[in-house]
C-alpha positions as CSV (number, residue, x, y, z in Angstrom):
1,X,74.0,78.9,72.0
2,X,75.4,79.9,68.7
3,X,77.7,82.9,68.3
4,X,79.3,83.7,65.0
5,X,83.4,84.1,64.9
6,X,85.3,87.2,63.8
7,X,88.6,87.9,63.3
8,X,90.6,90.6,65.0
9,X,89.7,92.9,61.6
10,X,86.4,92.4,62.3
11,X,85.8,89.7,59.7
12,X,83.7,86.8,59.6
13,X,85.2,83.1,60.0
14,X,82.3,81.1,60.9
15,X,80.3,80.1,63.8
16,X,80.7,78.4,67.1
17,X,78.2,76.2,69.6
18,X,78.5,77.2,73.3
19,X,77.5,74.8,75.6
20,X,74.5,75.7,77.6
21,X,75.3,74.6,81.0
22,X,78.2,77.3,81.1
23,X,77.3,79.9,78.5
24,X,73.4,79.9,78.7
25,X,72.5,79.9,82.5
26,X,69.5,82.1,82.4
27,X,69.1,82.8,86.3
28,X,72.1,84.7,87.2
29,X,73.1,83.8,91.1
30,X,74.3,87.4,91.7
31,X,74.8,86.1,95.9
32,X,77.8,83.8,94.2
33,X,79.2,86.4,92.0
34,X,79.4,88.4,94.7
35,X,80.9,85.9,97.6
36,X,83.2,85.3,94.7
37,X,84.7,89.0,94.3
38,X,84.6,89.4,97.9
39,X,86.9,85.9,98.2
40,X,89.4,87.3,95.6
41,X,89.9,90.7,96.4
42,X,90.3,89.0,100.3
43,X,92.9,87.1,98.9
44,X,94.6,90.1,97.5
45,X,94.9,92.0,100.5
46,X,98.4,92.1,101.9
47,X,97.6,92.7,105.4
48,X,100.7,94.0,106.4
49,X,98.6,97.0,108.3
50,X,100.1,97.0,111.8
51,X,100.3,99.2,115.1
52,X,103.1,99.4,117.7
53,X,101.4,97.5,120.3
54,X,102.5,98.7,124.3
55,X,105.5,96.5,124.7
56,X,106.8,97.7,121.2
57,X,106.7,102.1,122.1
58,X,109.7,103.4,123.0
59,X,109.1,105.0,126.2
60,X,110.1,105.3,129.9
61,X,108.7,102.4,131.9
62,X,109.2,104.6,135.0
63,X,106.3,105.0,137.2
64,X,105.5,108.9,136.2
65,X,104.5,109.3,139.9
66,X,103.9,108.4,143.2
67,X,100.9,106.0,143.7
68,X,98.8,107.8,146.4
69,X,98.6,111.3,147.5
70,X,98.5,113.5,144.1
71,X,94.6,113.6,143.9
72,X,94.7,111.9,140.3
73,X,94.0,108.7,138.6
74,X,97.1,105.9,139.8
75,X,99.1,105.5,136.2
76,X,102.5,103.5,136.2
77,X,103.9,103.9,132.5
78,X,103.3,106.4,129.7
79,X,103.4,104.2,127.0
80,X,99.2,103.4,128.2
81,X,96.7,104.4,125.2
82,X,95.3,107.1,127.1
83,X,98.7,109.5,126.9
84,X,100.0,111.3,123.9
85,X,102.6,109.3,121.9
86,X,101.3,105.5,124.0
87,X,100.2,102.3,122.2
88,X,97.3,102.3,120.5
89,X,94.6,99.3,122.1
90,X,93.1,96.6,119.7
91,X,94.9,98.0,116.5
92,X,95.2,95.9,113.7
93,X,98.4,93.5,113.1
94,X,100.0,91.0,110.8
95,X,97.2,88.5,109.5
96,X,96.0,87.2,106.5
97,X,92.4,88.4,105.0
98,X,91.7,84.8,103.0
99,X,89.2,82.6,103.6
100,X,88.1,79.3,102.2
101,X,85.6,79.0,98.9
102,X,84.6,75.2,98.2
103,X,86.0,74.2,94.4
104,X,82.7,73.9,93.5
105,X,81.2,77.1,94.1
106,X,84.0,79.0,92.4
107,X,83.0,76.8,89.4
108,X,79.6,77.9,89.8
109,X,80.8,81.1,89.9
110,X,82.5,81.5,86.4
111,X,80.0,79.6,84.9
112,X,77.7,82.4,85.7
113,X,79.8,85.3,85.3
114,X,80.3,83.8,81.6
115,X,76.7,83.1,81.0
116,X,76.0,86.9,82.3
117,X,78.1,88.2,79.6
118,X,76.2,86.0,76.8
119,X,73.0,86.8,78.4
120,X,74.2,90.6,78.0
121,X,75.1,89.9,74.4
122,X,78.8,91.2,75.9
123,X,80.5,88.1,74.5
124,X,82.4,87.8,71.6
125,X,84.3,85.0,69.9
126,X,87.7,85.7,68.0
127,X,88.8,83.3,65.6
128,X,92.5,83.7,66.7
129,X,94.1,86.2,69.1
130,X,97.6,87.2,67.5
131,X,99.3,90.3,65.4
132,X,101.6,90.5,63.4
133,X,103.7,93.2,65.3
134,X,103.9,95.0,68.4
135,X,102.0,98.0,67.3
136,X,99.2,100.0,69.9
137,X,98.0,102.3,67.4
138,X,97.6,99.3,64.9
139,X,95.8,97.3,67.5
140,X,93.7,100.4,68.7
141,X,92.4,100.5,65.3
142,X,91.5,97.2,65.1
143,X,89.4,97.4,68.6
144,X,87.8,100.6,66.9
145,X,86.9,98.0,64.0
146,X,85.0,95.6,66.6
147,X,83.6,98.5,68.8
148,X,85.5,97.6,71.7
149,X,86.9,100.3,74.6
150,X,86.6,98.5,77.7
151,X,87.1,94.5,77.1
152,X,88.8,91.3,78.6
153,X,90.9,89.4,75.8
154,X,91.6,85.4,76.8
155,X,93.2,84.5,74.3
156,X,94.3,81.0,74.9
157,X,97.1,78.7,76.6
158,X,99.4,81.5,75.8
159,X,99.1,85.2,75.3
160,X,100.9,86.1,71.9
161,X,103.7,88.4,72.9
162,X,103.0,90.8,69.8
163,X,99.4,91.4,71.2
164,X,100.8,91.6,74.9
165,X,103.2,94.2,74.3
166,X,100.6,96.1,71.9
167,X,97.5,96.2,74.6
168,X,99.8,96.9,77.4
169,X,99.4,100.8,76.8
170,X,95.8,100.7,75.5
171,X,93.4,101.8,79.0
172,X,90.4,99.5,79.9
173,X,91.8,96.5,77.8
174,X,93.4,93.1,79.6
175,X,94.6,90.3,78.3
176,X,94.9,87.2,80.0
177,X,96.1,83.6,79.3
178,X,93.4,80.9,79.9
179,X,94.9,80.2,83.4
180,X,94.1,83.7,84.3
181,X,90.2,83.8,83.9
182,X,88.5,84.7,87.0
183,X,85.2,86.1,88.1
184,X,86.6,90.0,88.9
185,X,88.2,90.5,86.1
186,X,85.2,89.1,83.9
187,X,82.6,91.1,85.8
188,X,85.2,94.3,85.7
189,X,85.3,94.4,82.1
190,X,82.5,95.7,80.1
191,X,83.0,92.8,77.2
192,X,84.5,89.5,77.0
193,X,86.8,88.6,74.4
194,X,87.3,84.7,73.7
195,X,88.9,82.8,71.1
196,X,88.2,79.4,69.8
197,X,90.7,77.6,71.9
198,X,90.0,79.5,74.9
199,X,86.5,78.3,74.5
200,X,87.6,75.0,74.4
201,X,89.6,74.9,77.2
202,X,86.8,76.7,79.6
203,X,84.2,74.2,78.4
204,X,87.0,71.5,79.4
205,X,87.5,72.5,82.8
206,X,84.4,74.2,83.9
207,X,81.9,71.6,82.7
208,X,79.7,71.1,85.6
209,X,80.7,67.1,85.3
210,X,84.1,67.9,86.3
211,X,82.6,69.4,89.6
212,X,81.9,65.2,90.7
213,X,85.1,64.0,89.5
214,X,87.4,66.9,91.5
215,X,84.8,66.0,94.6
216,X,85.5,62.4,94.4
């Protein structure tokens, strides 16, 4: 697959050949993408929701009334769940929501996410993603030239500091280094913008041959 390369000023900067096994998958597996998004969001959950159990409720432990002779049910403590101010039964406790996902499935999901952007025409390749000054207004003007309103920028090994500062106040625009590339952010933004160096890093890291090396 061949794509044109442009600059941030919407100028032409040649073309680039993309590997079909990463960017040219035709049969997009939505089930794999769904599994990956659920896995990512589960890992992000804090798991700090908690209720007070019976031994944590601050109420008297004295028996409410005598065992027999009242004509009512026999109760021993006001901490029981059926009373106002008592404990809750089977409520949430501190726990991790994360679960395992094989490395090969994670790599496969990312390849399908990248291919889905390329297939829909929502993939743009930049020569580089650097700014001469950290000016949000200037960056917005460049985005308007390219026609970007909702996009994820993957800029290379590191994010240019001026670009990071200029983009942080622009809504629906995310800027990440190569290491931050993930399925959830790729899918949640309308357009994926990659630099030449980012594509080289992606192809080196997520080529199918690397799955065999990692599993070995």
